[in-house]
Every structure is written in structure tokens, then in C-alpha cells.
Steps between C-alpha positions, in 0.01 A plus 500: 500500500478799730591468863146440623434218252847354581417496872172322429681247281755420767255526790499130588881493523489821708258340746722193529805718568314694769401177668857377491618826661229475762605138588872575538430824688248344739731212593800731542318755712356228727848366577629856520242601760546195722870421480619851426317647796630234737856541366483878529387484859763246583765720341390784720512285813858382434610843379811653668275764653302239696570320822450163329770584243645190344789588262522159331131475415463868415793527264421167337147608426617847401746351251230278349251785458761734357617233259151434366419868465825580320492199262398601143147373484508331161820316593347401832199351319729300272720389789200374696357290212639172652359593839165595347487170312574312823241687701214521248585221259538726198677825414252666267162660565357752751522269803878426450546874440371568847809332654756766415237771537421379852868496591555857389173617658593343832841668498365843413210485749712368785751784459226760489325357805824504695552865407141591599548337842834668551329837442258446789554732794705364791204556730328197339776265607538670841127465574509133406801441725339677790193278472717183489330365182609181334661508152176394335306774685768749399457405131122468492386780733777756452714468191235400247245736642731805503650417159188386318472809278866478398466125437209558264708752308792257493273224359363751245851585389590132470186433294582783261850360460360156419284639221825609332683174578212289371539648149837327470362152553387464139865480389537168684152365417311634794240679289318806627425847370866572425522193282186609321643846430818354354358217295182661364613863503874547451584183303202537264541878469154550650618792714149597594466165684829565682382845606170354629698254718723782623203718587338208684818453710527871575136520598539193723793661683301821555201306638719290729683804625189709561326210675804435720529867591131522587508192721818616673339833582186333627676271745773750610436516877708818528212697349 
């Protein structure tokens, strides 16, 4: 069969793999946005450059994030199988696959959020101090407002990274587009199928990046 007929033949499996990728990505990005954002802001608040600097908390969190980001991802997934089974009840499928993906996404996004906040001009903190705002007001009305464009770009970068990480999950039974490319493309010598999956992933990254860039420009209050 030519590539087009092969794609049609494997279309049901392709649709299933796209759904599996969508499930694991959606769950991971939800946890990433909520927990990662909170963790990133907290890292900024206890950073050595801030008045509320707390060395024990900061360096503990810093060690945890650095450890997760530096851990080889495939080995991390395998290492977390007992934890995944304890949390979800099983270790295979797109939902269990979201556990290690969420952990990595949170670590990446938290670090990027911290860096974005550290890059804010000192005048932002000085203005907040002069007005005597509470910590919550500082976060909600100053930090997140001033850094919103950078945070959107940080979330976009994290999402793009997760597209790549999600392709690994098929090796441990997580399914997804990467698993489809390996099982139906590489292992069956249907290289056209594998290239279709690769093109889909590349196109997804381009769409995500362009959408994130456009949104960041639109909400950038410096313009």
C-alpha cells in the first residue's frame, strides 16, 4: 500500500493515539498551570533576593525542582511506576502516564515562572512596598499583572516540552502518538505512518508556539 492508503487503514488507531495524547497532556497541563504557577510564585517570594527569603524552604524546593528536571525522563517514568500505581490504581494507560508528565511539567513551569518574576523591574516591588500591600495583593495585582506575558510564554515553552515527553510514554504502556509511530510505523516498517506521526507532532509544536506568542503579545502591557 502507498502512504495514503496506509494512513486510511490505520486511521482508527491514529485517532485513538491522538485521544490518548490529548488525555495525558490535558491532565498534565492542568496540574502544571495550577501547582506550577503557585510553586513558581512561592519560589520567587522566598528567593534570596527577597525580603521574605527563607533559605531552608528555598533550597529544599530548589533541590527538588532541579532533581526532577535533571532526571532522565524515561528512568523517571519507570521509577515512578509504584507511585503511579498507588495514586491511580494502575500503571498503564494515558491517565497513569499523566502522573510523571505532571511532575515534570510542574518542575519546568515553576522554574520558568520564578525566572520571569525575577526579571521584573525593581520598581514593581518598590511601588508595592510604598503602597503597603499585603502579600496576596502583591501577587495578584503586581507580580502576575506585570509578568503575565512572560508567564504565557513560559507555559507555552512547557507545553512544547510536554509534547516531546509524551511520545516516550508508549514505551511503558502509556499509549499516545509516539507509541503509534513506533508500533505501527517503525516496528512494521511502515515508515510513511511514522513520518505522518512526526509531521503531526512538529505541526502541533508550531501551532502551540505561534498561539502562545500571539497571546503573549496581545496581553503584554508594556506595549
